[in-house]
VEXDREN-2710 file (C-alpha; in Angstrom, 1 decimal):
% VEXDREN-2710
k/r/px/py/pz
1/MET/-0.1/0.1/0.2
2/GLU/1.3/3.5/-0.9
3/GLU/1.8/5.6/2.2
4/ARG/0.3/9.1/2.7
5/PRO/2.6/12.2/2.8
6/GLU/2.9/13.2/6.3
7/THR/1.2/16.7/5.5
8/GLU/-2.0/14.4/4.1
9/LEU/-2.4/13.2/8.2
10/ILE/-5.7/14.4/9.8
11/SER/-6.6/13.9/13.4
12/ILE/-9.9/13.7/13.7
13/PRO/-11.8/13.6/17.4
14/ALA/-14.1/11.4/18.5
15/THR/-17.0/13.4/19.3
16/PRO/-19.0/13.6/16.1
17/ARG/-19.0/16.7/13.6
18/VAL/-21.8/19.7/14.5
19/SER/-23.5/21.4/11.5
20/THR/-25.7/24.0/11.8
21/PRO/-26.8/25.8/8.6
22/GLU/-28.1/28.4/8.5
23/ILE/-29.9/31.4/6.1
24/LEU/-28.0/35.0/7.0
25/THR/-27.4/38.0/5.0
26/PRO/-24.4/38.7/3.0
27/SER/-23.3/40.9/5.5
28/GLY/-23.5/39.4/8.7
29/GLN/-23.1/36.0/10.1
30/ARG/-22.8/34.6/13.2
31/SER/-21.9/31.0/14.4
32/PRO/-22.6/29.2/17.4
33/ARG/-20.0/29.0/20.1
34/PRO/-19.2/25.1/19.3
35/ALA/-18.7/22.2/22.0
36/SER/-15.6/22.0/23.5
37/LYS/-14.3/18.8/21.4
38/ALA/-16.4/19.3/18.4
39/TRP/-15.6/20.1/15.0
40/THR/-14.5/23.4/13.6
41/PRO/-13.3/24.5/10.1
42/THR/-9.9/25.4/11.7
43/SER/-9.5/22.4/13.8
44/PHE/-7.5/20.8/11.1
45/ILE/-5.5/23.9/11.3
46/SER/-3.3/22.8/14.2
47/PRO/0.9/22.9/15.1
48/ARG/0.8/19.6/13.8
49/PHE/-0.5/20.2/10.8
50/LEU/1.4/23.1/10.2
51/SER/5.1/21.7/11.4
52/PRO/6.0/20.6/8.1
53/ILE/4.8/23.1/6.0
54/GLY/7.4/26.4/5.0
55/THR/6.8/29.8/6.5
56/PRO/4.7/31.6/3.9
57/MET/1.7/28.9/3.5
58/LYS/1.8/28.6/7.8
59/ARG/1.3/32.2/7.9
60/VAL/-1.6/31.9/4.6
61/LEU/-3.0/29.3/6.6
62/ILE/-2.6/31.0/10.1
63/ASN/-4.4/33.9/9.0
64/MET/-7.3/31.8/6.9
65/LYS/-7.8/30.6/10.7
66/GLY/-8.3/33.9/12.2
67/TYR/-10.4/34.7/9.3
68/LEU/-12.7/31.5/9.4
69/GLU/-13.0/32.6/13.6
70/GLU/-14.1/35.9/13.1
71/VAL/-16.7/34.6/10.6
72/GLY/-17.9/31.4/12.9
73/HIS/-18.6/29.2/10.3
74/LEU/-19.5/29.2/6.5
75/THR/-23.4/29.7/5.8
76/LYS/-25.3/29.4/3.1
77/LEU/-26.6/33.2/2.0
78/ASN/-29.9/34.2/1.5
79/PRO/-30.5/36.9/-1.1
80/GLN/-34.1/37.8/-0.4
81/ASP/-32.7/38.9/2.6
82/ALA/-30.1/41.3/0.9
83/TRP/-33.3/43.1/-1.1
84/LEU/-35.0/44.2/2.0
85/PRO/-34.5/47.5/3.8
86/ILE/-34.3/45.4/7.3
87/THR/-31.1/43.1/6.2
88/GLU/-29.9/45.2/3.6
89/SER/-27.1/47.0/5.6
90/ARG/-25.3/45.3/8.1
91/ASN/-22.4/47.9/9.5
92/GLY/-24.8/48.6/12.5
93/ASN/-23.0/49.5/15.5
94/ALA/-23.8/50.2/19.6
95/HIS/-23.9/54.1/18.6
96/TYR/-26.3/53.0/15.9
97/ALA/-28.3/51.1/18.2
98/ALA/-28.6/54.3/20.7
99/PHE/-29.2/56.8/18.1
100/HIS/-32.4/54.6/17.0
101/ASN/-33.3/53.2/20.3
102/LEU/-33.0/57.0/21.4
103/ASN/-35.5/58.0/18.4
104/ALA/-38.1/55.1/18.3
105/GLY/-38.3/55.4/22.7
106/VAL/-38.8/59.0/23.6
107/GLY/-40.9/61.4/21.9
108/PHE/-44.1/63.1/20.9
109/GLN/-45.7/59.8/23.0
110/ALA/-43.9/62.0/26.2
111/LEU/-45.8/64.8/25.7
112/VAL/-49.2/63.1/26.5
113/LEU/-48.2/61.5/29.6
114/PRO/-49.6/64.9/31.4
115/VAL/-52.7/63.9/30.2
116/ALA/-52.6/60.5/32.3
117/PHE/-51.4/61.9/35.0
118/ALA/-54.6/64.5/34.7
119/PHE/-56.7/61.3/35.4
120/LEU/-54.0/59.2/37.9
121/GLY/-52.9/62.2/40.1
122/TRP/-49.5/62.2/42.0
123/SER/-49.4/58.6/43.3
124/TRP/-50.9/56.3/40.7
125/GLY/-49.0/58.4/38.2
126/ILE/-45.9/57.8/39.3
127/LEU/-46.3/54.8/40.6
128/SER/-47.3/53.4/37.6
129/LEU/-44.4/55.5/35.0
130/THR/-41.9/54.0/37.1
131/ILE/-43.1/50.1/37.1
132/ALA/-43.8/50.4/33.5
133/TYR/-40.1/51.6/32.7
134/PHE/-38.1/48.7/34.4
135/TRP/-40.9/46.2/33.0
136/GLN/-40.3/47.5/30.0
137/LEU/-36.3/47.2/30.4
138/TYR/-36.4/43.8/31.6
139/THR/-38.7/42.4/28.2
140/LEU/-35.7/44.7/26.1
141/TRP/-33.0/43.0/27.7
142/ILE/-34.9/39.6/27.1
143/LEU/-35.6/40.2/23.0
144/VAL/-31.6/40.9/22.8
145/GLN/-30.7/37.6/24.3
146/LEU/-33.9/36.5/22.4
147/HIS/-32.2/37.7/19.0
148/GLU/-29.6/34.8/18.9
149/ALA/-31.1/32.0/20.8
150/VAL/-30.6/29.5/19.0
151/PRO/-26.9/28.9/17.9
152/GLY/-26.8/29.0/13.5
153/LYS/-30.0/31.0/13.2
154/ARG/-30.6/35.5/13.8
155/TYR/-34.5/36.6/14.2
156/ASN/-34.3/39.3/12.4
157/ARG/-38.2/40.8/12.8
158/TYR/-39.9/40.3/15.6
159/VAL/-42.5/38.3/13.9
160/GLU/-39.7/35.8/13.0
161/LEU/-39.2/35.7/17.0
162/ALA/-42.8/34.9/17.7
163/GLN/-42.9/32.6/15.2
164/ALA/-39.8/30.4/16.5
165/ALA/-41.5/31.0/20.0
166/PHE/-45.0/30.1/19.3
167/GLY/-45.1/28.5/16.2
168/GLU/-45.7/29.2/12.6
169/ARG/-49.0/30.2/12.5
170/LEU/-50.1/31.3/15.7
171/GLY/-46.6/33.5/16.0
172/VAL/-48.0/35.4/12.6
173/TRP/-51.2/36.2/14.1
174/LEU/-50.1/36.8/17.5
175/ALA/-47.0/39.3/16.3
176/LEU/-48.1/40.9/12.9
177/PHE/-51.0/42.5/13.7
178/PRO/-50.1/44.2/16.6
179/THR/-46.5/45.5/15.3
180/VAL/-48.2/46.2/12.1
181/TYR/-51.3/48.0/13.9
182/LEU/-47.9/49.7/16.2
183/SER/-46.0/51.2/13.3
184/ALA/-49.0/52.7/11.4
185/GLY/-50.6/53.8/14.7
186/THR/-47.7/55.7/15.1
187/ALA/-47.1/57.2/12.3
188/THR/-50.5/58.5/12.1
189/ALA/-50.3/60.1/15.6
190/LEU/-46.7/61.5/14.3
191/ILE/-48.4/63.3/11.4
192/LEU/-51.4/64.5/14.1
193/ILE/-48.7/66.0/16.4
194/GLY/-46.0/66.7/13.6
195/GLY/-49.0/68.7/11.1
196/GLU/-50.5/70.7/14.7
197/THR/-47.3/71.6/15.5
198/MET/-46.0/72.9/11.8
199/LYS/-48.9/74.7/11.6
200/LEU/-48.6/76.4/15.6
201/PHE/-44.8/77.4/14.2
202/PHE/-46.4/79.3/11.6
203/GLN/-48.7/80.7/13.6
204/ILE/-45.9/81.8/15.8
205/VAL/-42.7/82.6/12.9
206/CYS/-46.1/85.1/11.2
207/GLY/-48.0/86.2/13.7
208/PRO/-50.4/88.6/13.1
209/LEU/-48.7/89.0/9.5
210/CYS/-49.8/85.9/8.3
211/THR/-53.2/85.6/8.5
212/SER/-54.8/86.3/5.6
213/ASN/-56.3/82.8/4.0
214/PRO/-53.9/80.8/6.0
215/LEU/-53.5/76.8/5.8
216/THR/-56.1/74.5/7.7
217/THR/-55.2/71.6/9.9
218/VAL/-55.9/69.3/7.3
219/GLU/-53.4/71.1/5.0
220/TRP/-50.4/71.0/7.4
221/TYR/-50.9/67.5/7.5
222/LEU/-51.0/66.8/4.5
223/VAL/-47.7/69.2/4.2
224/PHE/-46.1/67.0/6.9
225/THR/-46.8/64.2/5.4
226/SER/-45.1/65.5/1.8
227/LEU/-42.2/65.9/3.9
228/CYS/-42.4/62.4/5.6
229/ILE/-42.6/60.5/2.1
230/VAL/-39.5/62.4/0.5
231/LEU/-37.4/61.6/3.8
232/SER/-38.7/57.6/3.6
233/GLN/-36.8/57.3/0.3
234/LEU/-33.8/56.1/2.0
235/PRO/-33.3/52.6/1.5
236/ASN/-32.4/51.3/4.6
237/LEU/-32.4/50.4/8.4
238/ASN/-28.8/51.9/8.4
239/SER/-29.4/54.7/6.1
240/ILE/-31.3/56.8/8.5
241/ALA/-28.9/56.0/11.3
242/GLY/-28.2/60.2/11.0
243/LEU/-32.1/60.7/11.0
244/SER/-32.3/59.0/14.4
245/LEU/-29.3/60.9/15.9
246/ILE/-31.3/64.4/14.5
247/GLY/-34.2/62.7/16.4
248/ALA/-32.5/61.7/19.5
249/VAL/-31.0/64.9/19.8
250/THR/-33.9/67.0/18.5
251/ALA/-36.6/64.8/21.6
252/ILE/-33.6/65.4/24.4
253/THR/-33.3/69.2/23.5
254/TYR/-37.4/69.8/23.1
255/SER/-38.3/67.5/26.2
256/THR/-35.9/69.4/28.8
257/MET/-37.3/73.2/27.2
258/VAL/-40.9/72.1/27.2
259/TRP/-41.0/70.8/30.5
260/VAL/-38.2/73.7/32.0
261/LEU/-40.4/76.6/30.6
262/SER/-43.7/74.9/31.5
263/VAL/-42.4/75.1/35.2
264/SER/-40.4/78.6/35.2
265/GLN/-43.8/80.0/34.8
266/GLN/-46.6/81.2/37.0
267/ARG/-49.2/78.3/36.8
268/PRO/-53.1/78.9/36.0
269/PRO/-55.0/80.4/39.3
270/PRO/-57.8/77.8/38.9
271/ILE/-55.3/74.9/39.1
272/SER/-56.1/71.4/41.4
273/TYR/-54.1/67.8/41.4
274/GLN/-56.9/66.2/42.4
275/PRO/-57.8/63.3/39.0
276/LEU/-60.5/64.1/37.0
277/SER/-63.5/63.8/38.0
278/SER/-66.2/61.5/35.3
279/PRO/-70.2/61.5/35.4
280/SER/-70.0/57.9/37.0
281/PHE/-68.3/55.0/37.9
282/SER/-68.4/53.4/34.7
283/ALA/-67.1/56.3/33.0
284/SER/-63.8/57.2/35.7
285/VAL/-63.1/53.4/35.5
286/PHE/-62.6/53.7/31.6
287/SER/-60.8/56.8/31.7
288/VAL/-58.3/55.4/34.4
289/MET/-57.8/52.4/32.1
290/ASN/-57.2/54.7/28.9
291/ALA/-54.4/56.9/31.4
292/LEU/-52.7/53.7/31.9
293/GLY/-52.8/53.2/27.9
294/ILE/-51.3/56.3/27.4
295/VAL/-48.5/55.2/30.0
296/ALA/-47.8/51.9/28.3
297/PHE/-47.7/53.7/25.1
298/ALA/-44.9/55.9/26.0
299/PHE/-42.5/53.2/26.0
300/ARG/-43.5/52.0/22.2
301/GLY/-40.4/50.6/20.8
302/HIS/-40.3/47.0/21.2
303/ASN/-41.1/46.2/18.1
304/LEU/-38.1/47.5/16.2
305/ALA/-35.4/45.7/19.1
306/MET/-34.8/42.4/17.1
307/GLU/-34.3/45.0/13.7
308/ILE/-32.3/47.1/15.3
309/GLN/-30.0/44.3/16.3
310/ALA/-30.0/42.9/12.6
311/THR/-28.5/45.6/11.6
312/MET/-25.8/44.7/12.9
313/PRO/-22.7/42.0/12.2
314/SER/-22.3/39.1/14.2
315/THR/-19.7/36.6/14.6
316/PHE/-18.3/34.3/16.9
317/LYS/-15.8/36.5/18.8
318/HIS/-18.1/39.2/18.5
319/PRO/-21.8/38.5/18.7
320/ALA/-24.2/41.6/18.1
321/HIS/-26.3/41.6/21.6
322/VAL/-23.2/43.3/23.1
323/PRO/-23.5/46.4/21.2
324/MET/-26.9/46.2/21.2
325/TRP/-27.0/46.4/24.9
326/ARG/-24.5/48.6/25.0
327/GLY/-26.5/51.1/23.1
328/ALA/-29.9/50.5/24.9
329/LYS/-28.5/50.9/27.9
330/VAL/-27.4/54.3/27.2
331/ALA/-30.2/55.0/25.6
332/TYR/-32.9/54.1/27.9
333/VAL/-30.9/56.0/30.4
334/LEU/-31.6/59.5/28.6
335/ILE/-35.2/58.3/27.9
336/ALA/-36.1/58.1/31.7
337/MET/-34.3/61.7/31.9
338/CYS/-37.0/62.5/29.1
339/ILE/-39.9/61.5/29.8
340/PHE/-39.9/61.6/33.6
341/PRO/-39.3/65.4/34.2
342/VAL/-42.4/66.0/30.9
343/ALA/-44.4/63.9/33.1
344/ILE/-44.0/65.4/36.5
345/GLY/-43.3/68.5/35.6
346/GLY/-45.8/69.0/32.8
347/PHE/-48.3/67.9/35.4
348/TRP/-46.9/69.9/38.2
349/ALA/-47.2/73.2/36.4
350/TYR/-50.9/72.4/34.5
351/GLY/-52.3/70.0/36.9
352/ASN/-56.0/69.0/35.4
353/LEU/-56.2/71.7/33.4
354/MET/-54.1/69.4/30.9
355/PRO/-55.5/69.9/27.2
356/SER/-56.0/67.1/25.6
357/GLY/-53.2/67.6/23.3
358/GLY/-50.9/67.2/25.9
359/ILE/-48.1/69.5/26.8
360/LEU/-46.7/71.0/24.2
361/ASN/-50.8/72.6/23.5
362/ALA/-50.8/73.9/27.6
363/LEU/-47.5/75.8/26.9
364/TYR/-48.6/77.3/24.1
365/GLY/-52.2/77.9/25.2
366/PHE/-51.4/79.2/28.7
367/HIS/-47.6/80.7/27.9
368/SER/-47.4/82.1/24.5
369/HIS/-47.5/85.8/25.3
370/ASP/-45.1/85.1/28.2
371/ILE/-42.3/83.4/26.3
372/PRO/-40.5/85.1/24.0
373/ARG/-41.2/84.2/20.3
374/GLY/-38.4/82.9/18.7
375/LEU/-37.8/80.5/22.2
376/LEU/-41.6/79.3/21.5
377/ALA/-40.8/78.7/17.9
378/MET/-37.5/76.9/18.4
379/THR/-39.4/74.4/20.8
380/PHE/-41.9/73.9/18.0
381/LEU/-39.4/73.3/15.2
382/LEU/-37.6/70.6/17.5
383/VAL/-40.4/68.5/18.1
384/VAL/-41.5/68.9/13.8
385/PHE/-37.8/67.4/13.4
386/ASN/-38.0/64.8/15.9
387/CYS/-41.3/63.9/14.3
388/LEU/-40.2/63.7/11.1
389/SER/-37.2/61.5/12.4
390/SER/-39.5/59.2/13.8
391/PHE/-41.6/58.6/11.2
392/GLN/-39.3/56.6/9.3
393/ILE/-37.6/54.1/12.1
394/TYR/-41.3/53.1/12.6
395/SER/-42.2/53.1/9.0
396/MET/-39.5/50.8/8.4
397/PRO/-40.7/47.1/9.5
398/VAL/-43.9/48.4/7.1
399/PHE/-41.7/49.1/4.2
400/ASP/-40.1/46.0/4.6
401/SER/-43.2/43.9/4.8
402/PHE/-44.2/45.8/1.4
403/GLU/-40.9/44.7/-0.2
404/ALA/-40.9/41.2/1.5
405/GLY/-44.0/40.1/-0.3
406/TYR/-42.9/41.8/-3.4
407/THR/-39.4/39.9/-3.3
408/SER/-41.2/36.6/-2.2
409/ARG/-43.8/36.8/-5.4
410/THR/-41.4/37.8/-8.2
411/ASN/-38.0/36.7/-6.9
412/ARG/-35.9/39.9/-7.6
413/PRO/-35.4/43.0/-5.3
414/CYS/-37.4/46.0/-5.8
415/SER/-36.7/48.6/-8.0
416/ILE/-37.0/52.3/-7.0
417/TRP/-40.4/53.2/-8.3
418/VAL/-41.9/49.7/-6.9
419/ARG/-40.1/50.8/-3.9
420/SER/-40.8/54.9/-3.8
421/GLY/-44.5/53.5/-5.0
422/PHE/-44.8/51.7/-1.6
423/ARG/-43.9/54.2/0.8
424/VAL/-45.7/57.1/-0.8
425/PHE/-49.1/54.4/-0.6
426/TYR/-48.6/54.2/3.3
427/GLY/-47.7/57.6/3.7
428/PHE/-50.8/58.8/2.2
429/ILE/-52.9/55.9/3.9
430/SER/-51.6/57.0/7.3
431/PHE/-52.4/60.8/6.5
432/PHE/-56.4/59.4/5.4
433/ILE/-56.5/57.6/9.1
434/GLY/-55.0/60.6/10.5
435/VAL/-57.7/62.9/9.2
436/ALA/-60.8/60.6/10.1
437/LEU/-59.2/59.8/13.4
438/PRO/-57.8/63.4/14.7
439/PHE/-58.0/62.4/18.6
440/LEU/-54.3/62.1/19.7
441/SER/-54.5/61.4/23.6
442/SER/-57.4/58.6/22.7
443/LEU/-55.4/56.9/20.3
444/ALA/-52.4/57.1/22.2
445/GLY/-54.5/54.7/25.4
446/LEU/-55.8/52.7/22.4
447/LEU/-52.0/52.1/20.6
448/GLY/-51.0/51.3/24.3
449/GLY/-53.6/49.0/25.1
450/LEU/-53.7/47.0/21.7
451/THR/-49.5/46.9/21.0
452/LEU/-49.0/46.2/24.7
453/PRO/-48.6/42.7/24.7
454/VAL/-45.8/43.1/22.1
455/THR/-43.5/45.3/24.9
456/PHE/-44.8/44.0/28.3
457/ALA/-46.1/40.1/27.5
458/TYR/-44.6/38.3/24.7
459/PRO/-41.2/39.1/25.5
460/CYS/-41.7/36.6/29.0
461/PHE/-44.1/34.1/27.3
462/MET/-40.9/33.9/24.8
463/TRP/-38.0/33.8/27.0
464/VAL/-40.2/30.4/28.5
465/LEU/-41.0/28.7/25.2
466/ILE/-37.5/29.1/23.8
467/LYS/-35.0/29.4/26.9
468/LYS/-37.2/26.5/28.9
469/PRO/-36.2/27.6/32.2
470/THR/-36.7/25.0/34.7
471/LYS/-40.6/24.2/35.4
472/PHE/-41.9/25.6/39.0
473/SER/-38.4/27.7/39.4
474/PHE/-38.7/31.7/40.3
475/ASN/-37.8/32.4/36.9
476/TRP/-40.9/30.1/35.3
477/TYR/-43.3/31.8/37.8
478/PHE/-42.2/35.5/37.3
479/ASN/-42.2/35.4/33.4
480/TRP/-45.1/33.5/33.1
481/ILE/-46.7/36.1/35.7
482/LEU/-45.9/39.3/33.9
483/GLY/-46.8/37.8/30.7
484/TRP/-50.7/36.9/31.7
485/LEU/-50.5/40.3/33.7
486/GLY/-49.8/42.0/30.1
487/ILE/-52.3/40.5/28.6
488/ALA/-54.6/41.7/30.9
489/PHE/-53.4/44.8/30.7
490/SER/-54.0/44.9/27.1
491/LEU/-57.5/44.4/27.2
492/ALA/-58.5/46.7/29.6
493/PHE/-56.2/49.4/28.1
494/SER/-58.1/48.6/24.9
495/ILE/-61.6/48.9/26.0
496/GLY/-60.8/52.1/27.6
497/GLY/-59.1/53.4/24.5
498/VAL/-61.7/52.5/22.4
499/TRP/-64.5/54.4/24.9
500/SER/-62.0/57.7/25.1
501/MET/-61.8/57.7/21.4
502/VAL/-66.0/57.3/20.8
503/ASN/-66.4/60.0/24.0
504/SER/-63.6/62.2/22.4
505/GLY/-65.5/62.1/18.8
506/LEU/-68.7/63.0/20.4
507/LYS/-67.3/65.7/23.2
508/LEU/-64.1/66.8/22.7
509/LYS/-61.5/68.8/20.1
510/PHE/-58.0/69.2/20.1
511/PHE/-57.2/72.0/22.2
512/LYS/-57.3/75.0/19.5
513/PRO/-55.9/78.3/21.7
514/SER/-58.0/81.5/19.9
END
C-alpha cells in the first residue's frame, strides 16, 4: 500500500461533527459556540499539521484560521434578505443602536404623559410610570438575548422570533397585527402631532402678518406627510442612522425645554391636582384605563428591537447582542431623563387643566404671550424635526413587509420605482387615517392597549418557550406571571382606549387656542 504524505494526516476527534446550517445575509452572520471537542472549520489547522509547512504557507493558513474563527462558520446565504430594508445593510454598531433606540423610545408620546397624570393623580401616575419603565427595560433585555438564542440562527424581525416561540401560524397571528398596527398607528399619531405643531410654529413665526388665508389643520397634515414621504426614500434602516441621531438630539432638547419652560412660568390660578372626575363610576374606570394605556404607549419601540439588532454584524467572537445592549442601556437612561421630568413637571405646571393634546398645546395656550417668540418657535421646530425622524424608523418594518411580499412573489429585488410607490402609498394611507381619527390622546391610549403585549407580555412568554427555564422555578413563575398580567392589562387598556375615542368623537376636540 502506498504511504500517504505526512501533511495529509488529519486527526479527527472521537465526537461527531456539529453542523448548524443557517440562512443569513451576506454582510453579517454568526456561528454558535462549538462544543469543547466538536469539529470546527479550523480544527485541522493545528501546530502538528503546520509543522512541516514552510513559513509563507504557514502564514497563509494562520490568517485563514483567524478569518474562519472571526466569521464563525461558512453559511448558506439568503439573497432575499439582502434585498430587504431591515437586513440590506449590516454595518451597524453600538452608536447606531443608541440613536435608533432613542429615536424610537422618546418623542411625542412623552408629551401626552401629563394627560394620563390628570386622570391618575400624583401617586398612581408616578407609580405606574416607574413600574412600566422597569418592566419594559426587562423585556427589552429579553429580546436582545433572544435575537441569537438558537445556535446558527438570527431572528431579524419580531415576527420571526414570535414564530420560533409560538409556532409558524400562531406566531404570525399573535405578532403581525400588533407590530404592524403599532408602526402604522405611530405613523398616524406622528402626522397628527407633526402637522399640528407645524401650524403652531407658522403662527408663532408669522404672528399677525400671516392671517390672510392660512392653511387649515388638514392641509398642514398633508404638508407634513409630504415631507415624511420625501425622507422615506432612504433605502434601509442603517441609512437613516443620521436621521435617528437628529431625532434623538431634538427629542432630548425639546423634552427638556418644554418642561423647563412650563415649570418656570406662573401656574394657572384655578389649577388643581385632584384626578379629573367623571359623571359615572364606569366612566371613571374607563378614563383610568385609557390613562394607563397612555403610560404603556410611552414605552413603545420594542417592536423595533430585533430589527435594530439585525443591522449589526455578528460573529463568533463579537456577537451582536453586546453592542446592542450597550447602546440600549445608554438610550434608556436618557429616555428616563426625558419622560419622567415631562410627566411630573407638566402635571405640576398645569394639573388637571392639561388639554387632551398634551403639554405642548398647554404651553402654547397658557404661556404663548409670556415666553419669547424665538424660544417658543424653536421648541416647536424641534418637535417637527423629531416627528419627521421618528416616522422613518417606525415605518421601516412596514416597508420591509411590503417589499418582502413583492420579492417572494417575483424572486427579484424591488426597483426604485416599486420601492418609492410602496412608501408613497403608505404615507398617504397614514394621512387619511389621521384625518379620520384626529384624537391624539385617545389614539395613544388605544395604541398602548392593543400593542401592550409586544412590549410587556410576549417577550416573557418567548423567554419561557425558547430558553425553557426549570419548571416551577422563580424564573419560570416570574415570566409567566408578567406575561399574563400584560395580556390582562392589554384587554383593559384597549377597552378604555375605545371608550375614550368614542367619547372624544362626541365631546372633545383638540385644544385650539384662540
